[in-house]
LUMPANU-122841 format. One line per 10 residues: for each residue x, y, z of N, C-alpha, C, CB. Coordinates in pm, 1 decimal, always signed. Glycine has a CB too. Example, Ala and Ser with C-alpha at 12.3 -4.5 7.8 and 13.67 -1.06 7.14 Angstrom:
BEGIN
+1319.0/-569.0/+780.0/+1230.0/-450.0/+780.0/+1320.0/-330.0/+780.0/+1130.8/-447.3/+904.6; +1285.0/-225.0/+708.0/+1367.0/-106.0/+714.0/+1290.0/+3.0/+787.0/+1408.4/-59.8/+572.5
***
This chain:
BEGIN
-3156.9/-2127.9/+2825.1/-3058.4/-2185.8/+2914.2/-2966.1/-2080.8/+2969.4/-2979.1/-2291.9/+2843.6; -2877.4/-2121.8/+3054.9/-2780.7/-2030.1/+3114.0/-2682.2/-1984.9/+3009.0/-2707.3/-2095.4/+3231.6; -2619.2/-1866.2/+3028.6/-2519.9/-1818.4/+2932.6/-2410.7/-1920.0/+2905.1/-2458.1/-1691.1/+2982.0; -2368.8/-1993.1/+3008.4/-2262.1/-2092.2/+2990.4/-2303.1/-2201.2/+2892.3/-2224.4/-2154.7/+3124.6; -2435.4/-2225.7/+2883.6/-2482.3/-2326.8/+2790.4/-2499.8/-2270.2/+2649.7/-2613.0/-2385.8/+2839.3; -2525.1/-2138.9/+2641.9/-2545.5/-2076.6/+2510.8/-2412.4/-2045.0/+2442.2/-2628.3/-1948.5/+2525.4; -2312.6/-2005.3/+2520.9/-2185.1/-1963.8/+2465.4/-2077.8/-2068.8/+2492.4/-2143.2/-1828.8/+2523.2; -1993.1/-2090.2/+2393.9/-1888.5/-2191.0/+2408.7/-1755.0/-2123.2/+2436.3/-1879.1/-2279.5/+2282.4; -1692.4/-2163.7/+2546.9/-1565.3/-2102.9/+2590.1/-1457.0/-2109.2/+2482.8/-1515.4/-2171.7/+2715.8; -1453.7/-2218.2/+2407.2/-1346.5/-2236.4/+2307.9/-1350.4/-2130.8/+2198.0/-1356.2/-2374.7/+2245.5
-1465.0/-2063.5/+2180.4/-1478.3/-1965.2/+2072.1/-1443.7/-1823.6/+2115.6/-1618.8/-1967.5/+2017.9; -1427.1/-1800.3/+2245.4/-1416.1/-1662.4/+2293.7/-1286.6/-1594.2/+2248.3/-1424.3/-1660.2/+2445.4; -1171.9/-1658.3/+2269.8/-1045.5/-1593.7/+2230.4/-1030.9/-1582.1/+2078.2/-927.0/-1672.1/+2287.3; -1058.0/-1688.8/+2000.2/-1055.7/-1670.2/+1854.6/-1156.6/-1564.9/+1809.0/-1084.3/-1802.7/+1784.1; -1272.8/-1560.4/+1876.4/-1374.2/-1460.8/+1842.1/-1326.1/-1319.4/+1866.0/-1499.9/-1485.1/+1921.2; -1246.0/-1299.1/+1970.7/-1192.5/-1165.2/+1997.3/-1093.9/-1121.8/+1889.2/-1124.4/-1161.5/+2134.3; -1012.7/-1216.9/+1841.1/-923.2/-1184.8/+1728.3/-1006.9/-1144.9/+1607.2/-830.8/-1306.2/+1693.3; -1113.5/-1221.1/+1580.8/-1204.1/-1188.6/+1470.1/-1262.6/-1048.8/+1487.6/-1317.6/-1292.9/+1460.6; -1306.9/-1016.6/+1608.6/-1369.0/-886.0/+1633.3/-1272.5/-771.1/+1604.5/-1417.9/-877.5/+1777.9; -1145.7/-785.8/+1645.3/-1047.1/-681.7/+1615.2/-1027.2/-666.8/+1463.6/-912.4/-714.3/+1683.6
-1020.4/-781.1/+1394.4/-1004.1/-776.4/+1249.7/-1124.3/-717.1/+1179.8/-977.9/-913.7/+1196.4; -1242.8/-759.2/+1219.7/-1365.7/-709.8/+1158.4/-1388.4/-563.1/+1194.6/-1486.1/-795.2/+1202.6; -1345.8/-523.8/+1314.8/-1355.3/-383.1/+1352.9/-1278.2/-294.5/+1256.2/-1303.5/-362.8/+1495.1; -1161.3/-343.2/+1213.5/-1085.1/-270.1/+1112.1/-1156.6/-267.9/+978.4/-947.6/-331.3/+1095.4; -1209.8/-383.1/+939.0/-1280.1/-391.8/+811.4/-1403.3/-301.7/+808.7/-1320.6/-536.0/+783.5; -1468.0/-283.8/+924.1/-1587.5/-199.1/+930.9/-1557.0/-57.0/+883.0/-1642.6/-195.8/+1074.5; -1434.7/-8.7/+905.0/-1399.3/+126.0/+860.0/-1392.6/+132.2/+707.6/-1264.9/+169.5/+920.9; -1343.5/+26.5/+645.6/-1341.0/+19.2/+499.2/-1483.6/+27.2/+444.7/-1271.5/-111.7/+451.3; -1568.9/-54.2/+499.7/-1708.3/-60.7/+454.9/-1779.9/+72.3/+472.2/-1782.8/-169.2/+530.9; -1756.0/+137.2/+585.5/-1830.8/+257.9/+620.3/-1779.2/+383.4/+550.2/-1826.4/+278.8/+769.0
-1646.8/+395.1/+535.6/-1589.7/+522.7/+493.4/-1549.9/+529.6/+346.3/-1471.1/+552.2/+576.2; -1536.2/+414.0/+280.1/-1490.9/+415.5/+140.5/-1586.0/+492.2/+46.6/-1475.5/+272.6/+90.8; -1718.2/+483.4/+62.2/-1804.4/+559.4/-29.5/-1773.7/+709.4/-31.4/-1949.2/+538.8/+8.2; -1764.8/+773.0/+85.6/-1733.4/+916.2/+90.9/-1589.7/+942.8/+49.1/-1757.5/+971.0/+231.5; -1498.8/+858.0/+97.2/-1356.6/+877.7/+66.9/-1330.7/+867.8/-84.1/-1270.7/+773.6/+142.6; -1400.8/+778.4/-150.8/-1382.3/+761.4/-295.7/-1414.3/+890.3/-371.2/-1470.6/+646.9/-347.9; -1523.0/+956.7/-332.8/-1558.0/+1082.1/-400.9/-1457.5/+1192.2/-365.7/-1701.5/+1126.4/-362.8; -1405.7/+1188.6/-243.1/-1306.5/+1288.3/-199.9/-1180.2/+1282.7/-285.1/-1270.4/+1266.9/-52.6; -1139.0/+1163.2/-325.3/-1015.0/+1150.3/-404.1/-1039.9/+1161.5/-554.5/-947.4/+1016.8/-373.7; -1164.7/+1187.5/-593.5/-1192.8/+1212.7/-734.1/-1258.0/+1100.0/-811.4/-1069.8/+1247.1/-800.2
-1295.5/+992.5/-743.0/-1367.3/+884.5/-810.4/-1516.1/+920.1/-816.7/-1345.6/+748.2/-736.8; -1583.9/+866.9/-918.1/-1726.1/+896.4/-933.8/-1813.6/+826.7/-831.1/-1770.8/+857.6/-1071.0; -1759.8/+728.1/-766.0/-1834.3/+651.5/-666.2/-1746.2/+537.9/-618.0/-1968.8/+597.2/-724.1; -1804.7/+449.8/-538.0/-1723.7/+344.2/-477.6/-1755.9/+204.6/-532.0/-1742.8/+345.2/-328.2; -1848.0/+193.9/-629.8/-1890.5/+59.1/-671.5/-1775.5/-22.1/-729.4/-2002.7/+68.8/-774.3; -1684.8/+42.9/-805.1/-1572.6/-32.6/-863.2/-1468.4/-67.2/-756.8/-1506.7/+48.1/-976.8; -1461.6/+15.1/-654.2/-1369.8/-13.5/-542.2/-1417.1/-139.1/-469.0/-1361.8/+108.2/-443.0; -1546.5/-143.8/-438.2/-1601.6/-262.0/-370.0/-1595.5/-385.1/-460.4/-1747.4/-235.9/-326.1; -1612.1/-363.2/-591.0/-1599.9/-476.3/-684.4/-1457.2/-530.7/-682.5/-1639.3/-433.4/-828.7; -1358.6/-441.4/-681.3/-1217.8/-483.3/-673.3/-1193.8/-568.0/-548.4/-1124.2/-359.8/-672.7
-1241.5/-517.2/-435.4/-1228.8/-591.1/-309.6/-1294.2/-729.2/-321.2/-1292.5/-511.4/-193.5; -1416.4/-732.7/-372.3/-1493.1/-857.9/-379.5/-1428.1/-959.8/-471.9/-1635.0/-829.8/-426.6; -1379.0/-913.0/-586.6/-1316.3/-1004.2/-683.8/-1188.6/-1063.7/-625.6/-1285.1/-930.2/-816.7; -1105.6/-979.9/-563.9/-981.8/-1030.1/-502.3/-1013.9/-1134.3/-395.7/-900.5/-914.0/-440.3; -1110.1/-1101.3/-310.4/-1148.6/-1192.0/-202.1/-1200.1/-1324.8/-257.9/-1256.0/-1126.7/-112.9; -1285.3/-1317.3/-359.5/-1344.4/-1437.4/-418.5/-1239.2/-1523.8/-487.5/-1453.4/-1398.9/-518.1; -1151.6/-1460.6/-564.6/-1047.5/-1535.6/-636.9/-955.6/-1608.4/-538.9/-964.5/-1440.6/-726.9; -917.0/-1538.5/-431.7/-829.2/-1602.0/-332.4/-900.9/-1717.2/-262.6/-781.3/-1498.7/-228.3; -1030.1/-1696.8/-230.0/-1106.3/-1803.5/-164.1/-1117.6/-1926.6/-253.2/-1246.2/-1753.6/-126.1; -1136.2/-1904.6/-384.8/-1154.5/-2017.1/-477.6/-1022.5/-2086.6/-506.3/-1217.5/-1968.9/-608.8
-921.7/-2008.6/-544.2/-796.7/-2068.6/-590.2/-694.3/-2089.1/-478.4/-736.4/-1982.7/-697.5; -718.5/-2024.0/-364.3/-624.6/-2039.7/-253.0/-688.9/-2108.8/-134.8/-570.4/-1904.8/-209.9; -791.9/-2189.5/-162.4/-868.8/-2252.1/-53.7/-782.1/-2337.8/+37.7/-980.3/-2337.2/-111.4; -676.2/-2395.7/-16.8/-592.1/-2484.8/+63.5/-471.5/-2413.1/+126.3/-543.4/-2599.9/-22.5; -459.5/-2284.1/+98.7/-343.8/-2210.9/+151.5/-338.1/-2208.0/+304.2/-345.5/-2069.8/+99.4; -451.1/-2184.4/+374.9/-442.5/-2186.7/+521.9/-388.3/-2318.5/+575.3/-579.0/-2160.5/+582.4; -428.1/-2427.2/+511.9/-380.2/-2560.0/+552.3/-229.4/-2572.2/+532.0/-453.0/-2670.0/+472.9; -182.1/-2517.2/+419.6/-38.7/-2527.5/+388.9/+45.1/-2434.2/+476.0/-14.0/-2495.9/+241.5; -5.9/-2314.2/+497.6/+68.1/-2216.5/+577.6/+63.8/-2250.0/+726.0/+12.4/-2076.8/+554.8; -43.2/-2315.2/+769.6/-71.7/-2329.6/+912.5/-169.2/-2221.2/+952.1/+58.6/-2321.7/+998.5
-258.9/-2252.4/+1043.2/-366.5/-2159.1/+1075.6/-313.7/-2031.8/+1141.1/-467.7/-2226.0/+1167.1; -214.4/-2044.0/+1228.9/-160.8/-1924.6/+1295.7/-99.3/-1829.0/+1194.3/-55.9/-1964.0/+1401.4; -22.6/-1881.8/+1100.0/+37.9/-1795.5/+997.9/-67.5/-1736.6/+905.9/+140.6/-1873.6/+915.8; -170.8/-1813.2/+877.2/-277.8/-1763.1/+789.7/-349.3/-1644.6/+853.1/-378.8/-1874.6/+758.7; -383.7/-1658.7/+981.2/-451.7/-1548.3/+1049.8/-358.1/-1427.9/+1060.6/-499.7/-1592.3/+1190.7; -231.5/-1452.1/+1090.2/-132.7/-1343.6/+1097.5/-122.4/-1270.4/+964.1/+5.4/-1398.8/+1138.2; -111.5/-1346.9/+856.9/-103.4/-1288.2/+722.3/-226.4/-1203.7/+693.9/-88.8/-1398.2/+615.2; -344.0/-1256.6/+730.2/-469.1/-1184.8/+706.5/-470.7/-1050.5/+778.4/-588.0/-1269.3/+751.5; -432.3/-1050.6/+905.3/-436.9/-927.3/+984.0/-332.1/-827.0/+937.1/-416.5/-958.4/+1132.0; -213.9/-874.9/+899.7/-110.4/-784.9/+846.9/-157.0/-721.4/+715.9/+22.9/-861.5/+825.0
-214.6/-803.4/+626.5/-263.9/-751.0/+498.7/-377.2/-651.3/+520.5/-311.6/-865.9/+408.3; -468.0/-684.3/+610.2/-578.7/-593.3/+635.3/-528.6/-461.3/+691.7/-679.2/-656.7/+730.8; -435.4/-469.6/+787.3/-376.4/-347.6/+841.2/-305.2/-267.2/+732.9/-279.1/-381.2/+953.3; -229.1/-335.8/+647.9/-155.4/-267.8/+539.9/-251.2/-198.6/+443.3/-66.9/-368.3/+463.0; -361.8/-266.7/+409.8/-460.5/-207.0/+319.7/-523.6/-82.4/+379.4/-568.6/-308.0/+285.8; -556.8/-87.9/+508.0/-617.8/+28.0/+573.6/-517.9/+141.8/+589.4/-673.7/-11.5/+710.3; -391.9/+109.6/+618.4/-289.3/+214.2/+626.3/-266.4/+277.6/+488.6/-156.5/+155.9/+681.3; -278.9/+197.0/+383.3/-267.5/+251.7/+247.2/-378.5/+352.7/+221.0/-272.7/+138.4/+141.9; -501.2/+318.2/+259.5/-613.5/+411.3/+243.0/-590.9/+539.6/+323.1/-745.2/+344.5/+286.6; -533.4/+523.9/+442.9/-508.4/+641.6/+526.6/-398.7/+730.4/+469.3/-471.0/+598.6/+667.5
-296.9/+668.4/+408.1/-176.8/+742.7/+368.3/-182.8/+798.3/+225.8/-56.5/+653.8/+381.2; -250.5/+726.9/+135.5/-244.9/+764.5/-6.4/-384.2/+801.4/-54.9/-186.2/+649.0/-92.5; -415.9/+929.8/-49.1/-549.7/+977.0/-85.6/-558.4/+1004.9/-235.7/-585.8/+1103.9/-5.8; -544.2/+898.4/-315.1/-556.8/+906.8/-460.7/-642.2/+788.9/-506.6/-415.6/+906.3/-531.5; -696.3/+794.8/-629.0/-770.9/+678.3/-679.3/-688.0/+549.6/-674.5/-817.2/+703.9/-822.7; -559.7/+557.3/-712.8/-473.8/+438.3/-710.1/-458.9/+386.1/-567.8/-335.3/+469.8/-769.7; -447.0/+477.0/-471.0/-434.6/+436.9/-331.4/-559.6/+366.7/-281.8/-405.5/+557.3/-244.7; -676.1/+415.2/-325.6/-802.6/+353.1/-284.4/-814.2/+211.7/-342.0/-922.9/+439.5/-330.0; -783.0/+197.2/-470.2/-791.7/+64.0/-532.5/-688.6/-32.9/-473.4/-771.4/+75.2/-685.0; -567.5/+17.4/-451.0/-463.5/-68.3/-392.7/-503.9/-112.3/-252.0/-327.3/+5.7/-388.9
-553.4/-17.7/-171.8/-597.8/-51.7/-36.9/-709.4/-154.8/-38.3/-643.9/+72.8/+36.0; -806.1/-137.4/-129.4/-919.0/-231.1/-138.8/-871.9/-370.8/-176.0/-1021.3/-181.7/-241.6; -777.1/-379.5/-269.8/-726.9/-509.9/-313.5/-652.9/-581.6/-200.3/-634.1/-493.2/-434.8; -571.0/-507.6/-126.0/-494.8/-568.3/-16.0/-589.1/-611.9/+96.8/-388.6/-468.6/+38.1; -690.8/-530.4/+125.1/-790.2/-568.2/+226.1/-865.8/-693.4/+181.2/-889.4/-451.5/+252.0; -894.6/-703.6/+51.5/-959.3/-823.5/-1.4/-875.7/-948.2/+21.3/-986.9/-807.1/-149.2; -745.6/-936.3/+2.2/-653.9/-1048.0/+29.5/-661.4/-1089.5/+176.2/-509.0/-1009.4/-7.2; -656.9/-990.2/+264.6/-659.5/-1019.4/+407.2/-789.6/-1083.1/+451.3/-636.0/-894.0/+485.4; -901.0/-1030.0/+404.5/-1032.1/-1082.5/+443.3/-1049.1/-1226.8/+398.1/-1143.8/-995.9/+384.9; -997.6/-1257.2/+280.2/-1010.3/-1393.3/+226.1/-945.3/-1496.3/+317.6/-947.6/-1401.2/+86.7
-838.0/-1457.3/+383.5/-765.5/-1549.7/+472.0/-824.1/-1557.0/+612.3/-620.9/-1508.8/+481.1; -872.0/-1443.0/+662.0/-895.7/-1431.3/+806.3/-1008.0/-1521.3/+858.0/-927.8/-1288.7/+840.3; -1127.4/-1505.9/+805.6/-1243.3/-1575.0/+864.1/-1230.4/-1727.4/+857.2/-1370.8/-1531.6/+793.0; -1196.5/-1785.4/+739.7/-1187.5/-1932.5/+733.8/-1081.8/-1990.1/+827.9/-1156.8/-1976.4/+592.0; -965.6/-1924.0/+837.0/-858.4/-1976.8/+922.1/-895.9/-1968.3/+1069.8/-727.7/-1900.5/+896.8; -957.4/-1856.7/+1111.4/-999.7/-1844.4/+1250.9/-1111.2/-1942.3/+1284.2/-1045.5/-1702.0/+1279.9; -1201.7/-1961.9/+1189.4/-1309.1/-2058.2/+1210.6/-1251.4/-2198.6/+1229.6/-1408.1/-2056.0/+1092.3; -1155.6/-2236.5/+1144.9/-1092.5/-2368.5/+1156.9/-1020.1/-2381.2/+1290.7/-993.7/-2392.5/+1040.3; -952.7/-2274.8/+1331.9/-880.3/-2274.7/+1458.4/-976.9/-2298.4/+1574.9/-804.4/-2141.6/+1477.1; -1099.7/-2251.1/+1558.6/-1201.0/-2264.0/+1664.0/-1262.8/-2403.4/+1665.4/-1310.5/-2158.9/+1645.5
-1311.8/-2449.6/+1550.7/-1384.5/-2577.0/+1548.9/-1291.8/-2696.3/+1569.4/-1459.5/-2592.6/+1417.5; -1163.3/-2682.2/+1536.3/-1068.0/-2791.6/+1557.3/-1049.4/-2825.7/+1704.8/-933.9/-2755.6/+1496.5; -1091.3/-2734.7/+1791.9/-1065.8/-2752.1/+1934.6/-1175.0/-2831.3/+2005.2/-1051.1/-2617.8/+2000.4; -1286.3/-2857.5/+1938.8/-1400.2/-2916.0/+2011.2/-1448.3/-3043.6/+1942.4/-1516.2/-2814.4/+2021.3; -1511.2/-3132.2/+2018.8/-1568.9/-3252.7/+1957.1/-1687.1/-3217.0/+1866.7/-1614.0/-3352.7/+2065.9; -1718.7/-3309.8/+1777.8/-1821.9/-3288.6/+1674.7/-1954.0/-3235.9/+1732.5/-1848.0/-3419.1/+1600.3; -1999.1/-3294.2/+1845.1/-2131.7/-3257.5/+1896.2/-2137.6/-3116.7/+1955.7/-2174.5/-3357.0/+2000.6; -2021.1/-3051.9/+1974.6/-2019.8/-2915.7/+2028.4/-1997.4/-2810.1/+1919.9/-1912.1/-2903.4/+2134.6; -1982.7/-2854.4/+1797.0/-1941.6/-2760.0/+1692.1/-2047.6/-2656.0/+1658.4/-1906.0/-2835.4/+1567.5; -2175.2/-2693.1/+1661.9/-2280.6/-2594.8/+1631.1/-2275.9/-2479.1/+1730.6/-2420.7/-2661.8/+1633.5
-2258.3/-2511.1/+1858.2/-2255.7/-2406.9/+1961.8/-2129.4/-2322.9/+1951.8/-2265.6/-2469.5/+2101.4; -2016.6/-2386.6/+1919.3/-1892.2/-2310.4/+1910.2/-1894.6/-2218.2/+1788.2/-1770.9/-2405.7/+1902.9; -1954.3/-2263.8/+1677.5/-1966.0/-2178.8/+1557.9/-2059.8/-2062.0/+1585.3/-2016.9/-2261.0/+1436.5; -2170.2/-2089.3/+1654.9/-2264.9/-1983.9/+1689.9/-2198.4/-1875.7/+1774.8/-2384.7/-2042.8/+1764.4; -2119.8/-1917.2/+1873.6/-2049.6/-1821.4/+1959.1/-1946.2/-1743.5/+1878.8/-1982.0/-1893.4/+2076.9; -1870.2/-1813.6/+1795.6/-1765.8/-1749.6/+1715.0/-1824.4/-1643.8/+1622.2/-1689.7/-1854.4/+1633.2; -1932.4/-1677.8/+1551.0/-1989.3/-1583.6/+1453.4/-2050.6/-1461.0/+1521.8/-2095.7/-1653.8/+1367.9; -2090.4/-1476.1/+1647.8/-2142.6/-1361.3/+1722.4/-2038.8/-1249.0/+1729.4/-2184.3/-1404.0/+1864.7; -1909.7/-1287.4/+1735.9/-1804.3/-1186.4/+1745.2/-1789.0/-1105.6/+1615.8/-1672.3/-1253.0/+1779.9; -1837.8/-1159.7/+1504.8/-1838.6/-1082.5/+1379.7/-1925.2/-957.8/+1399.2/-1892.0/-1169.2/+1259.8
-2044.7/-977.8/+1455.1/-2135.7/-865.0/+1479.6/-2076.9/-769.0/+1582.8/-2273.2/-916.0/+1527.1; -2012.3/-824.4/+1684.7/-1948.3/-740.6/+1786.1/-1842.8/-650.6/+1720.6/-1883.8/-828.4/+1897.1; -1761.7/-709.5/+1631.6/-1657.7/-633.2/+1563.1/-1713.7/-525.3/+1473.0/-1571.4/-725.2/+1482.6; -1818.5/-559.4/+1397.4/-1880.7/-461.3/+1306.1/-1937.8/-344.4/+1385.6/-1993.0/-528.0/+1221.0; -2016.5/-376.0/+1489.3/-2080.8/-270.2/+1568.0/-1977.7/-186.7/+1644.0/-2181.7/-331.0/+1666.4; -1882.0/-256.5/+1709.0/-1779.9/-185.5/+1786.3/-1690.9/-99.1/+1698.6/-1694.8/-284.3/+1863.1; -1649.6/-155.9/+1584.5/-1563.7/-80.7/+1492.9/-1633.5/+41.3/+1436.1/-1517.4/-169.7/+1380.1; -1759.0/+23.8/+1397.0/-1835.1/+135.2/+1339.3/-1851.9/+248.6/+1441.2/-1973.6/+86.4/+1290.7; -1882.1/+210.2/+1566.5/-1900.8/+312.5/+1671.1/-1770.8/+383.3/+1705.3/-1959.1/+249.3/+1797.3; -1668.1/+303.7/+1735.0/-1541.4/+361.0/+1780.5/-1473.2/+442.1/+1671.2/-1448.3/+250.9/+1828.2
-1458.2/+381.2/+1553.4/-1382.7/+449.7/+1448.1/-1467.4/+553.1/+1375.0/-1328.2/+348.6/+1348.5; -1600.2/+540.1/+1387.2/-1686.3/+648.4/+1338.6/-1662.2/+774.7/+1420.1/-1835.5/+607.7/+1345.6; -1644.8/+756.9/+1550.5/-1614.4/+869.5/+1638.9/-1477.6/+928.8/+1605.1/-1618.5/+824.9/+1786.7; -1379.4/+840.9/+1581.3/-1245.2/+887.2/+1541.3/-1254.3/+967.7/+1411.6/-1147.8/+766.5/+1523.2; -1328.4/+915.3/+1314.5/-1340.9/+981.8/+1184.6/-1412.0/+1116.5/+1196.0/-1415.8/+892.1/+1087.0; -1502.7/+1126.3/+1292.4/-1575.4/+1251.4/+1314.4/-1479.1/+1365.0/+1347.3/-1678.1/+1234.8/+1427.3; -1372.1/+1331.2/+1421.5/-1276.6/+1433.8/+1465.7/-1155.1/+1446.4/+1373.7/-1229.7/+1402.8/+1606.1; -1120.0/+1337.4/+1305.5/-994.6/+1339.5/+1228.0/-1015.7/+1323.7/+1078.2/-903.1/+1230.2/+1276.3; -1138.1/+1294.7/+1035.8/-1164.7/+1268.5/+894.9/-1160.1/+1119.3/+865.2/-1064.5/+1342.6/+807.1; -1202.9/+1084.7/+744.5/-1211.6/+943.2/+706.1/-1075.5/+874.6/+711.4/-1270.4/+930.1/+565.8
-970.6/+945.4/+675.7/-837.5/+883.3/+676.2/-794.0/+848.1/+818.3/-734.0/+977.2/+611.3; -834.9/+927.7/+915.9/-810.0/+893.5/+1054.9/-886.2/+768.2/+1096.0/-848.0/+1009.4/+1144.9; -1007.9/+752.8/+1041.5/-1085.2/+631.4/+1066.2/-1015.8/+508.1/+1010.6/-1223.7/+644.2/+1005.8; -961.2/+520.4/+888.2/-886.4/+408.0/+828.9/-763.7/+374.1/+913.2/-843.4/+441.5/+684.1; -696.4/+477.5/+961.4/-578.1/+456.3/+1045.7/-617.0/+378.6/+1172.3/-512.4/+592.8/+1083.6; -728.3/+419.0/+1234.4/-777.0/+346.9/+1351.9/-809.8/+201.8/+1320.6/-899.4/+415.8/+1408.3; -870.5/+178.4/+1203.9/-901.6/+41.8/+1161.9/-777.4/-42.4/+1142.2/-981.5/+43.7/+1034.6; -672.4/+18.4/+1085.6/-545.1/-52.2/+1068.1/-482.9/-89.2/+1201.3/-447.9/+32.9/+988.0; -492.1/+3.8/+1296.9/-439.7/-23.3/+1430.7/-518.4/-137.3/+1495.0/-446.0/+103.9/+1519.2; -650.0/-140.7/+1473.2/-733.4/-248.2/+1527.5/-686.8/-384.4/+1475.6/-881.6/-225.2/+1491.0
-654.7/-392.3/+1346.6/-604.9/-517.6/+1289.3/-473.9/-559.2/+1355.4/-585.3/-503.4/+1137.3; -386.9/-462.9/+1383.3/-258.8/-495.0/+1447.9/-278.0/-534.8/+1594.0/-163.2/-375.5/+1438.9; -377.2/-477.2/+1660.7/-410.0/-520.5/+1797.2/-456.9/-666.2/+1793.1/-520.3/-428.2/+1860.8; -535.5/-699.8/+1689.6/-577.8/-838.7/+1671.7/-459.0/-932.2/+1654.4/-670.4/-850.5/+1551.7; -357.5/-886.5/+1579.6/-235.9/-966.1/+1559.1/-162.5/-986.9/+1692.0/-142.3/-897.1/+1456.2; -150.4/-880.1/+1769.7/-87.8/-890.1/+1902.5/-165.6/-988.6/+1989.3/-81.4/-750.6/+1971.5; -298.1/-977.3/+1990.1/-382.3/-1063.7/+2072.5/-367.3/-1209.8/+2031.1/-529.3/-1020.8/+2062.5; -357.1/-1233.0/+1900.0/-339.2/-1368.6/+1848.5/-215.5/-1434.2/+1908.4/-328.9/-1366.7/+1695.9; -101.5/-1362.3/+1903.2/+26.6/-1421.9/+1942.7/+53.2/-1416.0/+2092.1/+138.1/-1353.6/+1870.6; -0.1/-1315.4/+2160.9/+29.3/-1299.3/+2302.6/-77.3/-1359.9/+2393.8/+44.9/-1153.7/+2334.1
-199.2/-1380.0/+2341.6/-307.4/-1431.3/+2426.0/-363.8/-1562.9/+2372.5/-419.2/-1327.8/+2436.6; -411.8/-1562.7/+2247.5/-480.4/-1681.5/+2195.0/-387.9/-1802.2/+2181.4/-541.9/-1650.0/+2060.2; -276.2/-1786.9/+2110.7/-189.6/-1903.1/+2087.4/-128.3/-1958.7/+2215.8/-79.0/-1865.9/+1991.4; -80.4/-1873.1/+2309.2/-34.6/-1930.0/+2437.3/-146.1/-2004.4/+2511.7/+20.8/-1819.1/+2526.7; -269.4/-1954.5/+2503.6/-381.8/-2022.2/+2570.4/-407.6/-2158.4/+2507.2/-509.7/-1935.6/+2563.6; -396.6/-2165.7/+2375.3/-417.8/-2293.8/+2306.7/-310.0/-2394.7/+2346.0/-418.4/-2273.7/+2153.5; -187.9/-2346.3/+2359.5/-77.6/-2437.6/+2394.2/-87.2/-2485.4/+2538.9/+57.6/-2368.6/+2371.5; -137.8/-2400.1/+2626.7/-141.8/-2436.8/+2768.5/-266.9/-2516.2/+2804.2/-134.4/-2312.2/+2854.8; -373.4/-2505.1/+2718.7/-496.8/-2577.4/+2748.4/-542.2/-2656.7/+2627.1/-607.3/-2480.6/+2793.0; -467.5/-2759.2/+2587.4/-509.4/-2839.2/+2473.5/-646.2/-2902.0/+2497.9/-406.3/-2947.5/+2444.1
-730.2/-2899.1/+2394.8/-866.3/-2949.7/+2411.7/-889.8/-3075.8/+2330.0/-967.3/-2843.3/+2372.3; -818.2/-3088.8/+2218.7/-841.2/-3207.5/+2136.5/-710.8/-3253.0/+2075.2/-945.4/-3179.7/+2026.7; -715.8/-3369.8/+2013.1/-596.2/-3426.0/+1950.8/-547.7/-3340.5/+1835.5/-623.2/-3566.9/+1902.4; -636.5/-3255.4/+1781.1/-597.3/-3172.2/+1667.7/-528.0/-3042.4/+1712.6/-719.9/-3139.0/+1583.0; -502.2/-3031.5/+1844.2/-442.8/-2907.9/+1896.3/-313.6/-2872.8/+1825.5/-417.2/-2920.4/+2045.1; -232.9/-2970.7/+1791.9/-108.1/-2942.4/+1721.4/-132.2/-2874.0/+1589.8/-30.5/-3069.0/+1698.7; -240.6/-2910.7/+1520.4/-274.9/-2846.1/+1394.0/-316.3/-2702.3/+1417.6/-386.9/-2922.5/+1322.7; -377.7/-2676.4/+1532.8/-428.2/-2543.7/+1561.4/-315.1/-2443.9/+1581.5/-516.8/-2547.0/+1683.6; -212.5/-2484.3/+1656.3/-113.0/-2385.9/+1698.0/+12.2/-2385.4/+1612.8/-75.2/-2410.1/+1839.3; +30.5/-2481.5/+1525.2/+152.9/-2480.3/+1446.3/+150.0/-2365.5/+1347.6/+171.8/-2613.4/+1372.9
+265.0/-2311.0/+1320.4/+273.8/-2197.3/+1227.1/+356.6/-2235.7/+1105.5/+335.6/-2073.1/+1296.7; +360.5/-2363.2/+1073.0/+438.3/-2404.3/+956.6/+346.7/-2466.5/+853.4/+549.4/-2503.0/+996.3
***
């Protein structure tokens, strides 16, 4: 079918926020193995385990937090935490800095995807949800590929810590995009009765 039939408009702006966030996360995934050995760790498996455990625990025990915080605040919190974790990796080149950065990034990741997904699917009727989810998840791949290419180039010239810094900036660009582009668009073009749930930050 035509692109307009394959891609759902309601997913594009939330998907762009996701791409900025995932672009930052891509630097963590790509550079932590080398960076871990640089700071004196034997490898990165315990760093990734720390990230995974934090993310899993928050997803299990904090599953209702996005609902309580409001989706806009949840996504904001996620992007701020992810940026903070990446800036920690950039600034503190020690084993403690690596573990702290991984844990904070795990917190951010746990919040980001579910809240953005809810913000997206809440905008469309039931029969359009498969297409809107398909379009939204495509931006995950866009973020991974774009982040790896762009910040890999940055890291080539500035080192891995420069790559982490770029990833942190990407998360903050996502935060700016959320508040200056996505949320105003949601308020000006309500699509469903649940729109109030989408844009409230309380």
